[in-house]
N, C-alpha and C positions, 0 to 999 in steps of 0.2 A: 705232615703233608701227605696227601693221599697218593697211592701209586699211580704212575702214568697209565692212562688208558690208551687204546689204539683204535683207530677208525679208518674208514675209507670214504672219501668224498669224490663224487662223480661230477664231471663237467664236460659238456661238448666243447672241444677246443675252439670251434668257431664262435662260441658264446663267451668263454673265458678259459684261457689255456694256462698251462704251467708256466710258459714263457712270460705271459702277461703278469702272473703272480710274482714271478721273479723281478720283473721290471717295476711293478707297483710296490713291492716289498711288504705290503699288507693289504688285505681287502676284507670287506664284510661279506660273509657267506649268506646271501639273501635269496628270497624267492622260493624257498622250500615250502611246498603245499601238500605234503603227505604227512599224516598224523604220526606214523611210526618214525619217519625221518626227523620230524619236528621233535619228537621225544628224545631221539638220539642227540640232536643238537642241544637240547636242554640238559642232557647228562654230561656234556663235555665240560672239562675243567681246563683252566689255563695251564699250559705246559704239555697237554696231551699231544700225541703224534697221530697224523693221519696220512694215509697214502692218497696221492692225487692221481685220480684215474681219468684218462681221456675216454669218454664214451662216444658212441657214434663213430666218428672217424678215429682210427687208431686202435681203440679198445685195448688200452694198455696202461699199466701203472707206470708213471714217469717220474714221480718225485715224492718226497716226504715233506709234509707241511706241519707246522706247529700251531696249536690253538693258542691265540694271543689274548682272547677274552672269553668270558663265559657268556651265556645267552642273554640277549637283551631283545626288546621288541623289534621285529623286522620293520624297518622304515618303508619297505615297499608294499607292506600289507595294508589294504584298505579296511579290512575288518578281520576279526578272529584272533586267536591266541597263537600267532606265528612269531617265530624268533629267528635271530641271526647270531652268528659268532664272528669274531675277527680271526683271520687266518693269515699266517706269514710263511714264506718258504723256509724250510730247514736245509734240504739239499736235494739235488737231482740224483736219480739212480744212475749208476754207471751204465746199466743196460736196462731198458724198459722191460717189464714183465707183461706179456700179452695175456688176454683172457684165454686164448687158445692154449697157451702153456699151462695156465692154472687148471684148465679142464683136463689136460693130459697128464698132469702130475698127481701121483697118488697122495692122498691125504687132504686134498682141497675140495672135496665134494660138498663140504659144509661151509666153504668160504663164501661170504656174502655176494660177491660178484658172480659166483657160480650158482648158488642156491636161490638168491633173491635178486636177480639181475636188474630189475627195474627200480630197486630202492636206491635213492641218491645219497643217503648218509647212513652208514651202518657200522656197528662195532666189529672189531677184529680182535681175536685173542692175541696175547703176547707171543705165543708159540707160532701162530700164523704169520704175525708181523715179522718175526725173526726168520721164518722160512722164506718169505717173499724177499726179504733183504738178501738172503743167501742166493736165491735164484737170480737176483739182479747183480750179484757180484759185489754187494755193498758190505761194509764193515758192520759190526754189531754196535757201533758207537751210539746209534740212535734208537736201538731197540729197547 
């Protein structure tokens, strides 16, 4: 079995929020129309972990999601090689971690939300994942 990879998924809370994912228990992550983000979706494996980031309103990491399925064709795409993965909630963070906090904390200058703020799906290193969990007051159980 390959090691767990870590990611960040961005969503406008008014379009699809962490609370909605918790209520739904699983969703298809569809509608990604950026080639780099699409390639990141294609690289995801079942069991990988992803931060759920509220973009726009809030601008904060609020939870940890688990990738429930590998990439399949995106049913919302009319044409092109677009993909979707299934995502399920793992756990909410004890305290959200804001973009402002990440920008002010040493060692996060290369974190995807800081470096490539417009990218909706991006890889996160295991070290970055653990550091964000620590900032949130979370245990290492999901790192």
